[in-house]
N, C-alpha and C positions, 0 to 999 in steps of 0.2 A: 249756661250761666249759673244755674243752680249747683252744678257740680263744682264749679270754680269757687263759689261762695262756701260750699260745704268743706272743700279742701282748705280754704283759707281759715275757716273757723276752727279746723282741727290743727293746722300748722302754726298759726300765730300764737296761741297760748303756749305751745311748746317752745317757740323761739323766745318768747318773753320770759318765761319762767326757767327754761333750760331743762329739757327732758333728760333724765338719766336712764339710760338703757342698761339693764343688768340681766344677763342671761345666766341660768344655772342648769346644770345637768349632773345627775348622779348615775354611776354605773357600779353595780355589784360585781365583784370578781367571780368567775365561774366556779372556782374552788372554795369560795367563802361560804361559811354556814349562814343559813337564813335565821337571823336573830330577830326577836321582837324589838320594836322601836324603844329607844331609851328615853326616859322622862327626866332623868337627872342632868347635871351639868356635864358638858363635853369640853374637854381642855383643848385649846389650840396651841400647838407648839411648832417651832421652826427648827428644833434640834431633835435628832433621833433619840428616842427614849432608851435608857439602859435596860429597862425591864423587857422581858420577852413578850412579844405581841404577835397577833395575826392580822394581816391586812385584809380588810373586808371589801373595799371598793374605793372609787375616786369621786370627788366632787370637783367640778370645773365651773369656775365663774369667769365671765367676761363682761367688762364694762368700758364705756368710753372714758377717756381721760378728761375731756372737757364737756360738761362739768364733772368734776371728780366725785367719786363715791367715797364716803368716809370709810376708813379702815375698820371701824367698829361694826359697820353695816355688813361689810364683806365677811368679817370673822363670824358674825351672827348667822349669816347664810351658810358658812362652812359648818358651824356647830349644828344647825338644824338639819342639814343634809347628812351629817355623820350620825346624828341621833336617830334619824329615820332608818339608817342601816344597822343600828344597835351598837354603835361604837362607843368606846370610853374616851377616845381622843381623836384629833385629826392632825396629821403631820403635814405641814405645808411643804410641798416638794417643788413647786414652781411658782414664781411671782415675778412677772416681767411686764414691761410696757413695750408693745409691738405696734408696727404700722397696721392700719386697717386694711390697706390694699393687699390682696392675695398675692403671694409670691414675692413680695418686696422684703428685702432685708433691712435691718435697722440702719445700717450705714447708707444704703441706697436711698431710703426714705428721708433720712436726715439731709443728705446731699441735695435732694430735689425739693426739700422744704414741705413735705407732706403735712397738712394741718390736722389730719385725723389719726389719732392713736388710740389704742385700746390697752387695757390692763387685763392680763390673763393670770388667774390664780388657781392653782391645782392643789388640792389637799387629799391625802390618803387617809381614809377612815380606818382606825385600828382598834382592836379589842385586846386588852391585856390578858395574858395567860396567868393563871394563878400559880 
């Protein structure tokens, strides 16, 4: 009985408020230099820059669509992840809404009416060459 009450006490507030799950992972590329973390502003761009640059690594964010995570929060996470890698900017390379079920395609999930969807956002941390 105590376990049921403890579970309900943990689940009910999330259901009432709407828990937002946001996972973040960063991976430095093996050939990228190890740079100190950047303390300045990191630019988020969706267009490949014309300046020469070196790719440092990737930042991957995943969040559920319901309740949605604000785009500014997502971009802030991209900026902080890229700053930790020492990047000047982060280039968004992938931004899609996908079904949560593993192996399901968007068309198949839409056809069967899946209620759970997630947003995956991938950014490449880049360092401009002088």
